[in-house]
PDB file of N, CA, C and O in Angstrom:
ATOM      1  N   MET A   1     -43.673 -71.709 -35.583  1.00  0.00           N
ATOM      2  CA  MET A   1     -44.484 -72.517 -34.869  1.00  0.00           C
ATOM      3  C   MET A   1     -43.298 -73.706 -34.493  1.00  0.00           C
ATOM      4  O   MET A   1     -43.295 -74.453 -33.515  1.00  0.00           O
ATOM      5  N   ARG A   2     -42.285 -73.621 -35.615  1.00  0.00           N
ATOM      6  CA  ARG A   2     -41.072 -74.755 -35.475  1.00  0.00           C
ATOM      7  C   ARG A   2     -40.263 -74.518 -34.755  1.00  0.00           C
ATOM      8  O   ARG A   2     -39.519 -75.283 -34.142  1.00  0.00           O
ATOM      9  N   LYS A   3     -40.350 -73.012 -34.757  1.00  0.00           N
ATOM     10  CA  LYS A   3     -38.498 -72.899 -33.703  1.00  0.00           C
ATOM     11  C   LYS A   3     -39.286 -73.214 -32.243  1.00  0.00           C
ATOM     12  O   LYS A   3     -38.732 -73.920 -31.401  1.00  0.00           O
ATOM     13  N   PHE A   4     -40.593 -72.649 -32.016  1.00  0.00           N
ATOM     14  CA  PHE A   4     -41.339 -72.799 -30.500  1.00  0.00           C
ATOM     15  C   PHE A   4     -41.101 -74.667 -30.334  1.00  0.00           C
ATOM     16  O   PHE A   4     -40.331 -75.132 -29.493  1.00  0.00           O
ATOM     17  N   TRP A   5     -41.719 -75.329 -31.065  1.00  0.00           N
ATOM     18  CA  TRP A   5     -40.855 -77.063 -30.747  1.00  0.00           C
ATOM     19  C   TRP A   5     -39.662 -77.614 -30.546  1.00  0.00           C
ATOM     20  O   TRP A   5     -39.374 -78.516 -29.760  1.00  0.00           O
ATOM     21  N   THR A   6     -38.643 -76.749 -31.654  1.00  0.00           N
ATOM     22  CA  THR A   6     -37.302 -77.168 -31.618  1.00  0.00           C
ATOM     23  C   THR A   6     -36.684 -76.597 -30.209  1.00  0.00           C
ATOM     24  O   THR A   6     -35.796 -77.119 -29.534  1.00  0.00           O
ATOM     25  N   LEU A   7     -37.486 -75.235 -29.921  1.00  0.00           N
ATOM     26  CA  LEU A   7     -36.629 -74.900 -28.448  1.00  0.00           C
ATOM     27  C   LEU A   7     -37.016 -75.682 -27.571  1.00  0.00           C
ATOM     28  O   LEU A   7     -36.231 -76.081 -26.711  1.00  0.00           O
ATOM     29  N   LEU A   8     -38.296 -76.061 -27.605  1.00  0.00           N
ATOM     30  CA  LEU A   8     -39.042 -76.832 -26.769  1.00  0.00           C
ATOM     31  C   LEU A   8     -37.903 -77.953 -25.962  1.00  0.00           C
ATOM     32  O   LEU A   8     -37.258 -78.038 -24.916  1.00  0.00           O
ATOM     33  N   LEU A   9     -38.117 -78.585 -27.017  1.00  0.00           N
ATOM     34  CA  LEU A   9     -37.217 -80.258 -26.919  1.00  0.00           C
ATOM     35  C   LEU A   9     -35.579 -79.725 -26.840  1.00  0.00           C
ATOM     36  O   LEU A   9     -34.885 -80.626 -26.369  1.00  0.00           O
ATOM     37  N   VAL A  10     -35.016 -78.851 -27.081  1.00  0.00           N
ATOM     38  CA  VAL A  10     -33.847 -78.759 -26.882  1.00  0.00           C
ATOM     39  C   VAL A  10     -33.661 -78.498 -25.393  1.00  0.00           C
ATOM     40  O   VAL A  10     -32.928 -79.036 -24.564  1.00  0.00           O
ATOM     41  N   ILE A  11     -34.359 -77.717 -25.324  1.00  0.00           N
ATOM     42  CA  ILE A  11     -34.309 -77.694 -23.183  1.00  0.00           C
ATOM     43  C   ILE A  11     -35.184 -78.654 -22.768  1.00  0.00           C
ATOM     44  O   ILE A  11     -35.259 -78.461 -21.554  1.00  0.00           O
ATOM     45  N   GLY A  12     -35.616 -79.217 -22.939  1.00  0.00           N
ATOM     46  CA  GLY A  12     -36.042 -80.293 -22.563  1.00  0.00           C
ATOM     47  C   GLY A  12     -34.829 -81.491 -22.523  1.00  0.00           C
ATOM     48  O   GLY A  12     -34.261 -82.093 -21.612  1.00  0.00           O
ATOM     49  N   GLY A  13     -34.749 -81.507 -23.936  1.00  0.00           N
ATOM     50  CA  GLY A  13     -33.499 -82.563 -23.729  1.00  0.00           C
ATOM     51  C   GLY A  13     -31.885 -82.628 -22.774  1.00  0.00           C
ATOM     52  O   GLY A  13     -31.279 -83.540 -22.212  1.00  0.00           O
ATOM     53  N   PHE A  14     -31.633 -81.144 -22.966  1.00  0.00           N
ATOM     54  CA  PHE A  14     -30.780 -81.014 -21.547  1.00  0.00           C
ATOM     55  C   PHE A  14     -30.986 -81.071 -20.120  1.00  0.00           C
ATOM     56  O   PHE A  14     -30.285 -81.431 -19.174  1.00  0.00           O
ATOM     57  N   ALA A  15     -32.594 -80.436 -20.290  1.00  0.00           N
ATOM     58  CA  ALA A  15     -33.026 -80.685 -18.536  1.00  0.00           C
ATOM     59  C   ALA A  15     -32.927 -82.298 -18.337  1.00  0.00           C
ATOM     60  O   ALA A  15     -32.330 -82.674 -17.329  1.00  0.00           O
ATOM     61  N   ILE A  16     -33.457 -83.272 -19.206  1.00  0.00           N
ATOM     62  CA  ILE A  16     -32.834 -84.042 -19.341  1.00  0.00           C
ATOM     63  C   ILE A  16     -32.075 -84.869 -18.746  1.00  0.00           C
ATOM     64  O   ILE A  16     -32.265 -85.793 -17.955  1.00  0.00           O
ATOM     65  N   GLN A  17     -30.980 -84.302 -19.349  1.00  0.00           N
ATOM     66  CA  GLN A  17     -29.411 -84.910 -19.101  1.00  0.00           C
ATOM     67  C   GLN A  17     -29.383 -84.308 -18.020  1.00  0.00           C
ATOM     68  O   GLN A  17     -29.492 -85.073 -17.062  1.00  0.00           O
ATOM     69  N   ALA A  18     -29.256 -82.958 -17.696  1.00  0.00           N
ATOM     70  CA  ALA A  18     -28.747 -82.964 -16.322  1.00  0.00           C
ATOM     71  C   ALA A  18     -29.471 -83.231 -15.196  1.00  0.00           C
ATOM     72  O   ALA A  18     -28.860 -83.369 -14.136  1.00  0.00           O
ATOM     73  N   ILE A  19     -30.635 -83.327 -15.228  1.00  0.00           N
ATOM     74  CA  ILE A  19     -31.323 -84.364 -14.227  1.00  0.00           C
ATOM     75  C   ILE A  19     -30.911 -85.678 -13.947  1.00  0.00           C
ATOM     76  O   ILE A  19     -30.574 -85.989 -12.805  1.00  0.00           O
ATOM     77  N   SER A  20     -30.903 -86.766 -15.212  1.00  0.00           N
ATOM     78  CA  SER A  20     -30.317 -87.865 -15.048  1.00  0.00           C
ATOM     79  C   SER A  20     -28.982 -87.949 -14.411  1.00  0.00           C
ATOM     80  O   SER A  20     -28.731 -88.930 -13.711  1.00  0.00           O
ATOM     81  N   TYR A  21     -28.097 -87.011 -14.587  1.00  0.00           N
ATOM     82  CA  TYR A  21     -26.780 -86.948 -14.599  1.00  0.00           C
ATOM     83  C   TYR A  21     -26.586 -87.234 -13.567  1.00  0.00           C
ATOM     84  O   TYR A  21     -26.188 -88.307 -13.115  1.00  0.00           O
ATOM     85  N   PHE A  22     -27.108 -85.372 -12.577  1.00  0.00           N
ATOM     86  CA  PHE A  22     -26.518 -85.059 -11.598  1.00  0.00           C
ATOM     87  C   PHE A  22     -27.624 -85.387 -10.141  1.00  0.00           C
ATOM     88  O   PHE A  22     -27.468 -85.145  -8.944  1.00  0.00           O
ATOM     89  N   SER A  23     -28.616 -85.956 -10.816  1.00  0.00           N
ATOM     90  CA  SER A  23     -29.761 -86.503  -9.574  1.00  0.00           C
ATOM     91  C   SER A  23     -29.576 -88.175  -9.943  1.00  0.00           C
ATOM     92  O   SER A  23     -29.756 -88.675  -8.832  1.00  0.00           O
ATOM     93  N   LEU A  24     -29.362 -89.107 -10.718  1.00  0.00           N
ATOM     94  CA  LEU A  24     -29.743 -90.175 -10.409  1.00  0.00           C
ATOM     95  C   LEU A  24     -28.095 -91.221 -10.856  1.00  0.00           C
ATOM     96  O   LEU A  24     -27.898 -92.404 -10.575  1.00  0.00           O
ATOM     97  N   ALA A  25     -27.243 -90.359 -11.531  1.00  0.00           N
ATOM     98  CA  ALA A  25     -26.378 -91.156 -11.563  1.00  0.00           C
ATOM     99  C   ALA A  25     -25.006 -90.536 -11.070  1.00  0.00           C
ATOM    100  O   ALA A  25     -24.068 -91.320 -11.212  1.00  0.00           O
ATOM    101  N   ALA A  26     -24.702 -89.406 -10.567  1.00  0.00           N
ATOM    102  CA  ALA A  26     -23.613 -89.179 -10.073  1.00  0.00           C
ATOM    103  C   ALA A  26     -23.723 -88.906  -8.792  1.00  0.00           C
ATOM    104  O   ALA A  26     -24.286 -87.931  -8.294  1.00  0.00           O
ATOM    105  N   PRO A  27     -23.080 -89.938  -8.156  1.00  0.00           N
ATOM    106  CA  PRO A  27     -22.691 -90.525  -6.868  1.00  0.00           C
ATOM    107  C   PRO A  27     -22.401 -88.890  -5.838  1.00  0.00           C
ATOM    108  O   PRO A  27     -21.724 -87.922  -6.187  1.00  0.00           O
ATOM    109  N   LEU A  28     -22.979 -89.026  -4.873  1.00  0.00           N
ATOM    110  CA  LEU A  28     -22.403 -87.771  -4.039  1.00  0.00           C
ATOM    111  C   LEU A  28     -22.023 -88.206  -2.763  1.00  0.00           C
ATOM    112  O   LEU A  28     -22.644 -89.101  -2.190  1.00  0.00           O
ATOM    113  N   GLY A  29     -20.630 -87.402  -2.062  1.00  0.00           N
ATOM    114  CA  GLY A  29     -19.729 -87.422  -1.076  1.00  0.00           C
ATOM    115  C   GLY A  29     -18.812 -88.195  -1.523  1.00  0.00           C
ATOM    116  O   GLY A  29     -18.886 -88.847  -2.565  1.00  0.00           O
ATOM    117  N   LEU A  30     -17.599 -88.155  -0.511  1.00  0.00           N
ATOM    118  CA  LEU A  30     -16.131 -88.672  -0.823  1.00  0.00           C
ATOM    119  C   LEU A  30     -16.508 -90.245  -1.663  1.00  0.00           C
ATOM    120  O   LEU A  30     -17.522 -90.942  -1.639  1.00  0.00           O
ATOM    121  N   PRO A  31     -15.182 -90.402  -2.381  1.00  0.00           N
ATOM    122  CA  PRO A  31     -15.340 -91.976  -2.458  1.00  0.00           C
ATOM    123  C   PRO A  31     -14.835 -92.764  -1.649  1.00  0.00           C
ATOM    124  O   PRO A  31     -13.622 -92.655  -1.467  1.00  0.00           O
ATOM    125  N   THR A  32     -15.430 -93.593  -1.057  1.00  0.00           N
ATOM    126  CA  THR A  32     -15.041 -94.319  -0.180  1.00  0.00           C
ATOM    127  C   THR A  32     -14.450 -96.109  -0.160  1.00  0.00           C
ATOM    128  O   THR A  32     -13.855 -96.686   0.750  1.00  0.00           O
ATOM    129  N   GLY A  33     -14.986 -96.779  -1.843  1.00  0.00           N
ATOM    130  CA  GLY A  33     -14.698 -97.747  -2.020  1.00  0.00           C
ATOM    131  C   GLY A  33     -15.299 -97.792  -3.561  1.00  0.00           C
ATOM    132  O   GLY A  33     -15.962 -96.928  -4.136  1.00  0.00           O
ATOM    133  N   PRO A  34     -14.785 -99.273  -4.115  1.00  0.00           N
ATOM    134  CA  PRO A  34     -15.077 -99.266  -6.243  1.00  0.00           C
ATOM    135  C   PRO A  34     -16.328 -98.929  -6.347  1.00  0.00           C
ATOM    136  O   PRO A  34     -16.646 -98.129  -7.226  1.00  0.00           O
ATOM    137  N   GLU A  35     -17.751 -99.720  -5.063  1.00  0.00           N
ATOM    138  CA  GLU A  35     -18.942 -99.204  -5.216  1.00  0.00           C
ATOM    139  C   GLU A  35     -19.298 -98.144  -5.268  1.00  0.00           C
ATOM    140  O   GLU A  35     -20.515 -97.964  -5.301  1.00  0.00           O
ATOM    141  N   PHE A  36     -18.532 -97.169  -5.292  1.00  0.00           N
ATOM    142  CA  PHE A  36     -19.090 -95.765  -5.537  1.00  0.00           C
ATOM    143  C   PHE A  36     -19.375 -95.596  -6.633  1.00  0.00           C
ATOM    144  O   PHE A  36     -20.494 -95.126  -6.838  1.00  0.00           O
ATOM    145  N   SER A  37     -18.250 -95.989  -8.124  1.00  0.00           N
ATOM    146  CA  SER A  37     -18.452 -95.780  -9.069  1.00  0.00           C
ATOM    147  C   SER A  37     -19.491 -96.006  -9.649  1.00  0.00           C
ATOM    148  O   SER A  37     -19.481 -95.515 -10.778  1.00  0.00           O
ATOM    149  N   ASP A  38     -20.867 -96.801  -9.270  1.00  0.00           N
ATOM    150  CA  ASP A  38     -21.624 -97.280  -9.886  1.00  0.00           C
ATOM    151  C   ASP A  38     -22.853 -95.697  -9.747  1.00  0.00           C
ATOM    152  O   ASP A  38     -22.776 -94.689  -9.045  1.00  0.00           O
ATOM    153  N   PRO A  39     -23.610 -96.027 -10.499  1.00  0.00           N
ATOM    154  CA  PRO A  39     -24.916 -95.040 -10.261  1.00  0.00           C
ATOM    155  C   PRO A  39     -25.831 -95.250  -9.718  1.00  0.00           C
ATOM    156  O   PRO A  39     -26.245 -96.399  -9.866  1.00  0.00           O
ATOM    157  N   ARG A  40     -26.556 -94.435  -8.919  1.00  0.00           N
ATOM    158  CA  ARG A  40     -27.503 -94.524  -7.963  1.00  0.00           C
ATOM    159  C   ARG A  40     -28.623 -95.318  -8.481  1.00  0.00           C
ATOM    160  O   ARG A  40     -29.179 -96.205  -7.833  1.00  0.00           O
ATOM    161  N   VAL A  41     -28.992 -94.895  -9.908  1.00  0.00           N
ATOM    162  CA  VAL A  41     -29.941 -95.753 -10.417  1.00  0.00           C
ATOM    163  C   VAL A  41     -29.523 -96.448 -11.476  1.00  0.00           C
ATOM    164  O   VAL A  41     -28.810 -95.830 -12.267  1.00  0.00           O
ATOM    165  N   PRO A  42     -29.796 -97.676 -11.733  1.00  0.00           N
ATOM    166  CA  PRO A  42     -29.488 -98.622 -12.617  1.00  0.00           C
ATOM    167  C   PRO A  42     -29.784 -98.078 -13.713  1.00  0.00           C
ATOM    168  O   PRO A  42     -28.703 -98.249 -14.276  1.00  0.00           O
ATOM    169  N   PHE A  43     -30.434 -97.535 -14.483  1.00  0.00           N
ATOM    170  CA  PHE A  43     -30.610 -97.391 -15.388  1.00  0.00           C
ATOM    171  C   PHE A  43     -30.871 -95.661 -15.846  1.00  0.00           C
ATOM    172  O   PHE A  43     -31.676 -95.161 -16.631  1.00  0.00           O
ATOM    173  N   ALA A  44     -29.954 -95.132 -15.095  1.00  0.00           N
ATOM    174  CA  ALA A  44     -29.741 -93.545 -15.386  1.00  0.00           C
ATOM    175  C   ALA A  44     -29.381 -93.178 -16.522  1.00  0.00           C
ATOM    176  O   ALA A  44     -30.007 -92.356 -17.191  1.00  0.00           O
ATOM    177  N   ALA A  45     -27.841 -94.001 -17.045  1.00  0.00           N
ATOM    178  CA  ALA A  45     -27.773 -93.917 -18.301  1.00  0.00           C
ATOM    179  C   ALA A  45     -28.705 -94.084 -19.669  1.00  0.00           C
ATOM    180  O   ALA A  45     -28.081 -93.858 -20.705  1.00  0.00           O
ATOM    181  N   ALA A  46     -29.311 -94.241 -19.738  1.00  0.00           N
ATOM    182  CA  ALA A  46     -30.339 -94.290 -20.496  1.00  0.00           C
ATOM    183  C   ALA A  46     -31.801 -93.816 -20.274  1.00  0.00           C
ATOM    184  O   ALA A  46     -32.874 -94.276 -20.666  1.00  0.00           O
ATOM    185  N   ILE A  47     -31.512 -92.848 -19.590  1.00  0.00           N
ATOM    186  CA  ILE A  47     -32.144 -91.599 -19.245  1.00  0.00           C
ATOM    187  C   ILE A  47     -31.495 -90.521 -19.979  1.00  0.00           C
ATOM    188  O   ILE A  47     -32.099 -89.593 -20.516  1.00  0.00           O
ATOM    189  N   PHE A  48     -30.067 -90.714 -19.973  1.00  0.00           N
ATOM    190  CA  PHE A  48     -29.357 -89.888 -20.288  1.00  0.00           C
ATOM    191  C   PHE A  48     -29.382 -89.867 -21.673  1.00  0.00           C
ATOM    192  O   PHE A  48     -29.473 -88.927 -22.463  1.00  0.00           O
ATOM    193  N   VAL A  49     -29.327 -90.538 -21.763  1.00  0.00           N
ATOM    194  CA  VAL A  49     -29.106 -91.063 -23.523  1.00  0.00           C
ATOM    195  C   VAL A  49     -30.540 -90.100 -24.482  1.00  0.00           C
ATOM    196  O   VAL A  49     -30.436 -89.448 -25.521  1.00  0.00           O
ATOM    197  N   ALA A  50     -32.044 -90.422 -23.445  1.00  0.00           N
ATOM    198  CA  ALA A  50     -33.035 -90.253 -24.358  1.00  0.00           C
ATOM    199  C   ALA A  50     -33.370 -88.742 -24.023  1.00  0.00           C
ATOM    200  O   ALA A  50     -34.471 -88.235 -24.241  1.00  0.00           O
ATOM    201  N   GLY A  51     -32.335 -88.114 -23.492  1.00  0.00           N
ATOM    202  CA  GLY A  51     -32.373 -86.785 -23.369  1.00  0.00           C
ATOM    203  C   GLY A  51     -31.041 -86.038 -24.676  1.00  0.00           C
ATOM    204  O   GLY A  51     -30.972 -84.902 -25.144  1.00  0.00           O
ATOM    205  N   VAL A  52     -30.199 -87.213 -24.901  1.00  0.00           N
ATOM    206  CA  VAL A  52     -29.394 -86.801 -26.150  1.00  0.00           C
ATOM    207  C   VAL A  52     -30.137 -87.068 -27.272  1.00  0.00           C
ATOM    208  O   VAL A  52     -29.790 -86.672 -28.385  1.00  0.00           O
ATOM    209  N   MET A  53     -31.041 -87.650 -27.090  1.00  0.00           N
ATOM    210  CA  MET A  53     -32.023 -88.036 -28.580  1.00  0.00           C
ATOM    211  C   MET A  53     -32.823 -87.397 -28.423  1.00  0.00           C
ATOM    212  O   MET A  53     -33.618 -87.680 -29.320  1.00  0.00           O
ATOM    213  N   MET A  54     -33.419 -86.271 -27.559  1.00  0.00           N
ATOM    214  CA  MET A  54     -34.326 -85.436 -28.139  1.00  0.00           C
ATOM    215  C   MET A  54     -34.002 -84.029 -28.567  1.00  0.00           C
ATOM    216  O   MET A  54     -34.812 -83.245 -29.062  1.00  0.00           O
ATOM    217  N   VAL A  55     -32.643 -83.779 -28.305  1.00  0.00           N
ATOM    218  CA  VAL A  55     -31.953 -82.706 -29.055  1.00  0.00           C
ATOM    219  C   VAL A  55     -32.051 -82.966 -30.439  1.00  0.00           C
ATOM    220  O   VAL A  55     -32.485 -82.262 -31.351  1.00  0.00           O
ATOM    221  N   PHE A  56     -31.527 -84.202 -30.432  1.00  0.00           N
ATOM    222  CA  PHE A  56     -31.579 -84.485 -32.020  1.00  0.00           C
ATOM    223  C   PHE A  56     -32.398 -84.931 -32.574  1.00  0.00           C
ATOM    224  O   PHE A  56     -32.144 -85.299 -33.721  1.00  0.00           O
ATOM    225  N   ILE A  57     -33.700 -85.108 -32.072  1.00  0.00           N
ATOM    226  CA  ILE A  57     -34.892 -85.151 -32.161  1.00  0.00           C
ATOM    227  C   ILE A  57     -35.205 -83.545 -32.823  1.00  0.00           C
ATOM    228  O   ILE A  57     -35.872 -83.326 -33.834  1.00  0.00           O
ATOM    229  N   ALA A  58     -34.693 -82.764 -32.166  1.00  0.00           N
ATOM    230  CA  ALA A  58     -35.305 -81.459 -32.273  1.00  0.00           C
ATOM    231  C   ALA A  58     -34.722 -80.945 -33.900  1.00  0.00           C
ATOM    232  O   ALA A  58     -35.362 -80.121 -34.552  1.00  0.00           O
ATOM    233  N   ALA A  59     -33.975 -81.306 -34.196  1.00  0.00           N
ATOM    234  CA  ALA A  59     -32.843 -81.256 -35.297  1.00  0.00           C
ATOM    235  C   ALA A  59     -33.988 -81.621 -36.741  1.00  0.00           C
ATOM    236  O   ALA A  59     -34.153 -81.094 -37.842  1.00  0.00           O
ATOM    237  N   LEU A  60     -34.612 -82.804 -36.013  1.00  0.00           N
ATOM    238  CA  LEU A  60     -35.738 -83.387 -37.210  1.00  0.00           C
ATOM    239  C   LEU A  60     -36.569 -82.771 -37.114  1.00  0.00           C
ATOM    240  O   LEU A  60     -37.104 -82.604 -38.210  1.00  0.00           O
ATOM    241  N   VAL A  61     -37.285 -82.025 -35.943  1.00  0.00           N
ATOM    242  CA  VAL A  61     -38.790 -81.085 -35.907  1.00  0.00           C
ATOM    243  C   VAL A  61     -38.299 -80.052 -36.660  1.00  0.00           C
ATOM    244  O   VAL A  61     -39.113 -79.477 -37.384  1.00  0.00           O
ATOM    245  N   TYR A  62     -36.896 -79.593 -36.663  1.00  0.00           N
ATOM    246  CA  TYR A  62     -37.185 -78.253 -37.461  1.00  0.00           C
ATOM    247  C   TYR A  62     -36.982 -78.364 -38.537  1.00  0.00           C
ATOM    248  O   TYR A  62     -36.997 -77.238 -39.034  1.00  0.00           O
ATOM    249  N   GLU A  63     -36.791 -79.082 -39.239  1.00  0.00           N
ATOM    250  CA  GLU A  63     -36.598 -79.510 -40.554  1.00  0.00           C
ATOM    251  C   GLU A  63     -37.502 -80.211 -41.462  1.00  0.00           C
ATOM    252  O   GLU A  63     -37.312 -80.093 -42.672  1.00  0.00           O
ATOM    253  N   LEU A  64     -38.563 -81.001 -40.975  1.00  0.00           N
ATOM    254  CA  LEU A  64     -39.115 -81.787 -41.467  1.00  0.00           C
ATOM    255  C   LEU A  64     -41.126 -80.818 -40.803  1.00  0.00           C
ATOM    256  O   LEU A  64     -42.260 -81.250 -41.014  1.00  0.00           O
ATOM    257  N   MET A  65     -40.686 -79.479 -40.020  1.00  0.00           N
ATOM    258  CA  MET A  65     -41.973 -78.989 -40.007  1.00  0.00           C
ATOM    259  C   MET A  65     -42.065 -77.726 -40.609  1.00  0.00           C
ATOM    260  O   MET A  65     -41.163 -76.891 -40.535  1.00  0.00           O
ATOM    261  N   PRO A  66     -43.506 -77.496 -41.415  1.00  0.00           N
ATOM    262  CA  PRO A  66     -43.582 -76.388 -42.194  1.00  0.00           C
ATOM    263  C   PRO A  66     -43.302 -74.965 -41.543  1.00  0.00           C
ATOM    264  O   PRO A  66     -43.832 -74.714 -40.461  1.00  0.00           O
ATOM    265  N   GLY A  67     -42.481 -74.016 -42.170  1.00  0.00           N
ATOM    266  CA  GLY A  67     -42.213 -72.821 -41.596  1.00  0.00           C
ATOM    267  C   GLY A  67     -43.605 -71.470 -41.247  1.00  0.00           C
ATOM    268  O   GLY A  67     -44.739 -71.843 -40.947  1.00  0.00           O
ATOM    269  N   GLU A  68     -43.413 -70.664 -41.306  1.00  0.00           N
ATOM    270  CA  GLU A  68     -44.285 -69.574 -41.720  1.00  0.00           C
ATOM    271  C   GLU A  68     -43.954 -68.943 -42.792  1.00  0.00           C
ATOM    272  O   GLU A  68     -42.983 -68.194 -42.901  1.00  0.00           O
ATOM    273  N   GLU A  69     -44.533 -69.142 -43.407  1.00  0.00           N
ATOM    274  CA  GLU A  69     -44.632 -68.363 -45.065  1.00  0.00           C
ATOM    275  C   GLU A  69     -44.920 -66.427 -44.948  1.00  0.00           C
ATOM    276  O   GLU A  69     -45.010 -65.753 -45.975  1.00  0.00           O
TER     277      GLU A  69
END
């Protein structure tokens, strides 16, 4: 059961990272000025960090959950 939850957290964390970067932070189109380097959503970096934290929490879940005997 711990492998299932670990894999779920890893896949979910990487999905959140990809969605927050490509959908919320990365600007689309050709750069036309300095404001182009700003993310489209102001808190996109916080969502990306939450995805990174989910991947690290997956290691804790794997180590702390009891395994099958």
